[in-house]
LUMNU-45298 format. One line per field, with one value per residue (C-alpha): residue number from 1; residue in three letters; x, y, z. Coordinates in nm, 2 decimals, padded with zeros to 4 digits, always signed. Each point is the difference from the previous one (the first is absolute). Example, Ala and Ser with C-alpha at 12.3 -4.5 7.8 and 13.67 -1.06 7.14 Angstrom:
// LUMNU-45298
num	[1/2]
residu	[Ala/Ser]
c1	[+01.23/+00.14]
c2	[-00.45/+00.34]
c3	[+00.78/-00.07]
This chain:
// LUMNU-45298
num	[1/2/3/4/5/6/7/8/9/10/11/12/13/14/15/16/17/18/19/20/21/22/23/24/25/26/27/28/29/30/31/32/33/34/35/36/37/38/39/40/41/42/43/44/45/46/47/48/49/50/51/52/53/54/55/56/57/58/59/60/61/62/63/64/65/66/67/68/69/70/71/72/73/74/75/76/77/78/79/80/81/82/83/84/85/86/87/88/89/90/91/92/93/94/95/96/97/98/99/100/101/102/103/104/105/106/107/108/109/110/111/112/113/114/115/116/117/118/119/120/121/122/123/124/125/126/127/128/129/130/131/132/133/134/135/136/137/138/139/140/141/142/143/144/145/146/147/148/149/150/151/152/153/154/155/156/157/158/159/160/161/162/163/164/165/166/167/168/169/170/171/172/173/174/175/176/177/178/179/180/181/182/183/184/185/186/187/188/189/190/191/192/193/194/195/196/197/198/199/200/201/202/203/204/205/206/207/208/209/210/211/212/213/214/215/216/217/218/219/220/221/222/223/224/225/226/227/228/229/230/231/232/233/234/235/236/237/238/239/240/241/242/243/244/245/246/247/248/249/250/251/252/253/254/255/256/257/258/259/260/261/262/263/264/265/266/267/268/269/270/271/272/273/274/275/276]
residu	[Met/Pro/Val/Ala/His/Asp/Ile/Asn/Met/Thr/Gln/Glu/Arg/Phe/Ser/Lys/Arg/Phe/Gly/Tyr/Ser/Thr/Gln/Glu/Lys/Glu/Ile/Ala/Ile/Arg/Glu/Asp/Ala/Pro/Gln/Gly/Leu/Arg/Glu/Phe/Ile/Ile/Gln/Thr/Leu/Tyr/Glu/Phe/Gly/Tyr/Gln/Pro/Ser/Arg/Leu/Arg/Lys/Thr/Ile/Cys/Met/Thr/Leu/Arg/Gln/Ala/Pro/Asp/Asp/Asn/Asn/Trp/Ser/Glu/Tyr/Pro/Asn/Ile/Asp/Tyr/Glu/Val/Gln/Asn/Leu/Ile/Lys/Asp/Cys/Glu/Trp/Phe/Gln/Val/Tyr/Asp/Val/Ile/Glu/Ala/Phe/Tyr/Ser/Glu/Ile/Glu/Glu/Lys/Gln/Ala/Phe/Ala/Asp/Glu/Ile/Asn/Asp/Tyr/Phe/Lys/Thr/Asn/Gly/Ile/Gly/Cys/Lys/Leu/Glu/Asn/Gly/Gln/Ile/Leu/Phe/Arg/Gly/Asp/Glu/Ile/Phe/Glu/Thr/His/Leu/Gln/Lys/Ala/Glu/Lys/Thr/Leu/Asp/Phe/Thr/Asp/Leu/Gln/Thr/Ala/Lys/Asn/Lys/Ile/Lys/Glu/Ala/Ile/Lys/Asp/Ile/Ser/Lys/Lys/Pro/Asn/Pro/Asp/Ile/Thr/Gly/Ala/Val/Gln/His/Ser/Ile/Ala/Cys/Val/Glu/Cys/Val/Ala/Arg/Gly/Ile/Thr/Gly/Asp/Lys/Lys/Leu/Thr/Leu/Gly/Glu/Leu/Ile/Lys/Lys/Asn/Arg/Glu/Ile/Ile/Pro/Ala/Pro/Leu/Asp/Thr/Val/Ile/Glu/Lys/Met/Trp/Gly/Phe/Ser/Ser/Glu/Gln/Gly/Arg/His/Leu/Gln/Glu/Gly/Asn/Glu/Pro/Ala/Phe/Asp/Glu/Val/Glu/Leu/Leu/Val/Gly/Leu/Ser/Ala/Ser/Ile/Ser/Thr/Tyr/Leu/Ala/Arg/Lys/Ser/Pro/Lys/Phe/Lys/Glu/Arg/Gly/Glu/Thr]
c1	[+06.54/+00.20/-00.13/+00.04/+00.13/-00.14/+00.36/+00.12/+00.34/+00.11/+00.02/+00.38/+00.02/+00.15/+00.34/+00.05/-00.13/+00.23/+00.33/+00.04/+00.04/+00.10/+00.36/+00.05/+00.11/+00.30/-00.14/-00.02/-00.30/+00.00/-00.20/-00.25/-00.31/-00.05/-00.31/+00.04/-00.01/-00.31/-00.17/+00.10/-00.16/-00.36/-00.03/+00.13/-00.32/-00.19/+00.11/-00.10/-00.35/+00.02/-00.20/+00.08/-00.19/+00.15/+00.35/-00.11/-00.07/+00.29/+00.25/-00.15/-00.01/+00.38/+00.06/-00.23/-00.19/-00.39/-00.15/-00.19/-00.38/-00.07/+00.14/-00.26/+00.03/+00.26/+00.13/+00.08/-00.02/+00.12/+00.31/+00.07/+00.06/+00.18/+00.27/+00.05/+00.04/+00.29/+00.11/+00.05/+00.14/+00.32/+00.23/+00.01/-00.37/-00.01/+00.18/-00.27/-00.28/+00.16/+00.00/-00.33/-00.13/+00.18/-00.09/-00.40/+00.04/-00.10/+00.25/+00.27/+00.29/-00.12/-00.02/+00.36/+00.16/-00.16/+00.14/+00.34/-00.01/-00.04/+00.28/+00.28/-00.10/+00.02/+00.33/-00.22/+00.21/-00.28/-00.21/-00.33/+00.09/-00.24/-00.24/+00.31/+00.19/+00.35/+00.34/+00.10/+00.33/+00.16/+00.00/+00.30/-00.09/-00.34/+00.15/+00.31/-00.35/-00.17/+00.27/+00.11/-00.38/+00.01/+00.32/-00.06/-00.39/+00.17/+00.28/-00.26/+00.20/-00.33/+00.09/+00.27/-00.30/-00.20/+00.27/+00.08/-00.40/+00.01/+00.29/-00.21/-00.35/+00.28/+00.09/-00.36/-00.12/-00.17/+00.05/+00.28/+00.22/+00.14/+00.34/+00.16/-00.21/+00.04/+00.39/-00.03/-00.24/+00.18/+00.35/-00.21/-00.15/+00.43/+00.06/-00.28/+00.12/+00.35/-00.05/-00.22/+00.29/+00.24/-00.22/+00.12/-00.30/+00.18/+00.28/-00.05/+00.00/+00.36/+00.08/-00.13/+00.15/+00.39/-00.06/-00.14/+00.19/-00.03/-00.37/+00.06/+00.30/+00.32/-00.03/-00.43/-00.01/+00.13/-00.32/-00.19/+00.19/-00.05/-00.36/-00.03/+00.20/-00.22/-00.30/+00.16/+00.06/-00.33/-00.25/+00.11/+00.17/-00.09/+00.10/-00.28/+00.04/+00.17/-00.26/+00.11/-00.10/-00.27/+00.20/+00.24/-00.27/-00.13/+00.36/+00.00/-00.33/+00.13/+00.34/-00.14/-00.23/+00.26/+00.23/-00.27/-00.11/+00.38/+00.05/-00.32/+00.12/+00.30/-00.28/+00.00/-00.40/+00.07/+00.27/-00.25/-00.32/+00.24/-00.10/-00.30]
c2	[+10.08/-00.24/-00.28/-00.22/-00.30/-00.38/-00.15/-00.24/+00.21/-00.32/-00.22/-00.02/+00.10/-00.15/+00.13/-00.08/-00.34/-00.09/+00.18/+00.29/+00.35/+00.33/+00.08/+00.25/+00.32/+00.19/+00.17/+00.40/+00.11/+00.08/+00.31/+00.05/-00.14/-00.02/+00.06/-00.34/-00.14/+00.21/-00.09/-00.37/+00.02/+00.11/-00.24/-00.30/+00.10/+00.00/-00.37/-00.10/+00.11/+00.38/+00.23/+00.36/+00.08/-00.21/+00.09/+00.39/-00.09/-00.12/+00.22/+00.30/-00.12/-00.10/+00.39/+00.16/+00.14/+00.03/-00.18/+00.22/-00.02/+00.09/-00.31/-00.29/-00.22/-00.26/+00.03/+00.27/+00.25/-00.18/-00.22/+00.35/+00.13/-00.28/+00.02/+00.35/-00.06/-00.26/+00.18/+00.33/-00.13/+00.04/-00.31/-00.11/-00.02/-00.24/-00.24/+00.07/-00.07/-00.38/-00.07/+00.12/-00.26/-00.23/+00.02/-00.01/-00.25/-00.34/-00.19/+00.18/-00.23/+00.03/+00.34/+00.02/-00.22/+00.24/+00.32/-00.18/-00.11/+00.32/+00.18/-00.29/+00.02/+00.40/+00.03/+00.12/-00.01/-00.10/-00.30/-00.08/-00.23/-00.08/+00.33/+00.23/+00.14/-00.06/+00.09/-00.28/-00.06/-00.21/-00.32/-00.09/+00.27/-00.19/-00.34/+00.10/+00.18/-00.34/-00.19/+00.19/+00.00/-00.36/-00.08/+00.22/-00.13/-00.32/+00.06/+00.16/+00.35/+00.18/+00.36/-00.01/-00.12/+00.33/+00.20/-00.08/+00.00/+00.36/+00.11/-00.13/+00.23/+00.30/+00.02/-00.09/+00.30/+00.27/+00.26/+00.01/-00.31/-00.02/-00.06/+00.09/-00.25/-00.26/+00.06/-00.08/-00.27/-00.21/+00.07/-00.17/-00.27/-00.09/+00.11/-00.24/-00.29/+00.09/+00.02/-00.35/-00.20/+00.12/+00.03/+00.36/+00.22/+00.38/+00.01/+00.20/-00.17/+00.17/-00.14/-00.31/-00.03/+00.10/-00.26/-00.27/+00.00/-00.42/+00.08/+00.12/-00.01/+00.28/+00.22/-00.05/+00.12/+00.35/+00.06/-00.08/+00.26/+00.26/-00.06/+00.09/+00.31/+00.07/-00.03/+00.19/+00.31/-00.03/-00.14/+00.11/+00.36/+00.09/+00.35/+00.24/-00.01/-00.35/-00.27/-00.27/-00.09/-00.25/-00.26/+00.05/-00.10/-00.30/-00.13/+00.02/-00.22/-00.26/-00.03/-00.02/-00.28/-00.19/+00.03/-00.08/-00.31/-00.14/+00.09/-00.19/-00.27/-00.02/+00.00/-00.32/-00.04/-00.04/-00.24/-00.22/+00.03/-00.04/+00.21/+00.17]
c3	[+08.96/+00.26/+00.17/+00.27/-00.09/+00.09/+00.04/+00.26/+00.13/+00.23/-00.28/-00.11/-00.37/-00.32/+00.07/+00.38/-00.09/-00.25/+00.20/-00.27/+00.14/-00.12/+00.08/+00.33/-00.07/+00.17/+00.28/-00.11/+00.20/+00.35/+00.09/-00.32/-00.03/-00.37/-00.22/-00.12/+00.34/+00.07/-00.25/+00.07/+00.35/-00.12/-00.29/+00.23/+00.25/-00.32/-00.02/+00.33/-00.04/+00.13/-00.10/-00.02/+00.30/+00.19/-00.14/+00.08/+00.35/+00.13/-00.23/+00.18/+00.37/-00.06/-00.20/+00.26/-00.26/-00.05/-00.31/-00.28/+00.10/-00.37/-00.14/+00.08/-00.28/+00.03/-00.37/-00.14/+00.27/+00.33/-00.21/-00.14/+00.38/+00.10/-00.28/+00.10/+00.37/-00.08/-00.24/+00.16/+00.34/+00.15/-00.11/+00.38/+00.04/-00.30/+00.23/+00.28/-00.22/-00.08/+00.36/+00.05/-00.26/+00.12/+00.36/-00.13/-00.30/+00.05/-00.27/+00.17/-00.09/-00.40/+00.06/+00.12/-00.30/-00.24/+00.15/+00.06/-00.34/-00.11/+00.21/-00.10/-00.40/+00.04/+00.22/+00.29/+00.32/+00.23/+00.14/+00.09/+00.33/+00.26/-00.09/+00.01/-00.28/+00.08/-00.17/-00.23/-00.11/-00.27/-00.04/+00.18/+00.29/+00.05/-00.02/+00.28/+00.18/-00.01/+00.11/+00.35/+00.08/-00.04/+00.16/+00.28/+00.10/-00.03/+00.25/+00.23/-00.05/-00.01/+00.14/-00.32/-00.24/+00.14/-00.07/-00.34/-00.04/+00.12/-00.24/-00.30/+00.16/+00.04/-00.33/-00.14/+00.13/-00.19/-00.09/+00.18/+00.07/+00.37/-00.08/+00.31/+00.16/-00.28/+00.13/+00.32/-00.01/-00.31/+00.22/+00.34/-00.18/-00.02/+00.34/+00.15/-00.22/+00.11/+00.36/-00.04/-00.07/+00.21/+00.30/+00.08/+00.04/+00.06/-00.24/-00.31/-00.37/-00.03/+00.34/-00.08/-00.31/+00.15/+00.27/-00.21/-00.32/-00.02/-00.05/-00.38/-00.20/-00.10/-00.18/+00.02/+00.35/-00.09/-00.20/+00.30/+00.19/-00.35/+00.02/+00.39/-00.06/-00.25/+00.17/+00.32/-00.23/-00.24/+00.25/+00.40/-00.06/-00.37/-00.12/-00.16/-00.34/+00.01/-00.01/-00.24/-00.29/-00.06/-00.23/+00.32/+00.22/-00.22/+00.00/+00.35/+00.09/-00.29/+00.16/+00.34/-00.07/-00.15/+00.27/+00.24/-00.18/-00.02/+00.37/+00.13/-00.19/+00.26/+00.26/+00.24/-00.14/-00.30/+00.06/+00.18/-00.26/-00.28/-00.36/-00.05]
């Protein structure tokens, strides 16, 4: 019979205290919630001291289902009901459940750490950040994104920073990522930075690059022009049945983050303030 464990989940485990970690697996899961993840969520919440009845209340509210009044004992009845609820729901509802528990649990960071560690060690392309399940790229992608946000914030390019964050939110939407939104927001980030460092607020990104060849060396300037053309075709004038693939949009977002960082470092404020 399962029981709630009296364990302090905020205390670092041996592996973390001494710097050991399981190797992060290559991302292989995007639009799915494997059975292992579903079971892990329940067992983790038991570790945090939840009782089955409390789990059932939140899960039923999230899934818009009524609890079974015939189940009144914590174990095995309600526990069995909880296991079935999480096992049988749609994959994207599993992530709704994670967000719901994050919003109510006291040990938010410890809970997020447990969930994110599971994602990384099991190749799931998600992360729990500030209470939301978001898209997660590989380590290089995440590094470029974090660097972009930090640099854009440092140089007061807040609109550009917001655009790249919106792009991430768009490709994170479940069950259907907003592909065109991610394309538009990612290229808008580069455009905002280019406008900020050139002082020209009216020209499009393509026009800005043609007029200001000095801000990025050839032949890399043509990369931005191609990105602009891609976003115009796939983000603004999308044809039915011609939506870009998820991997293509992930690449565009990553490129936009890297190029925005490069351009922001050319801004007067960055030169005044020095390295971040």
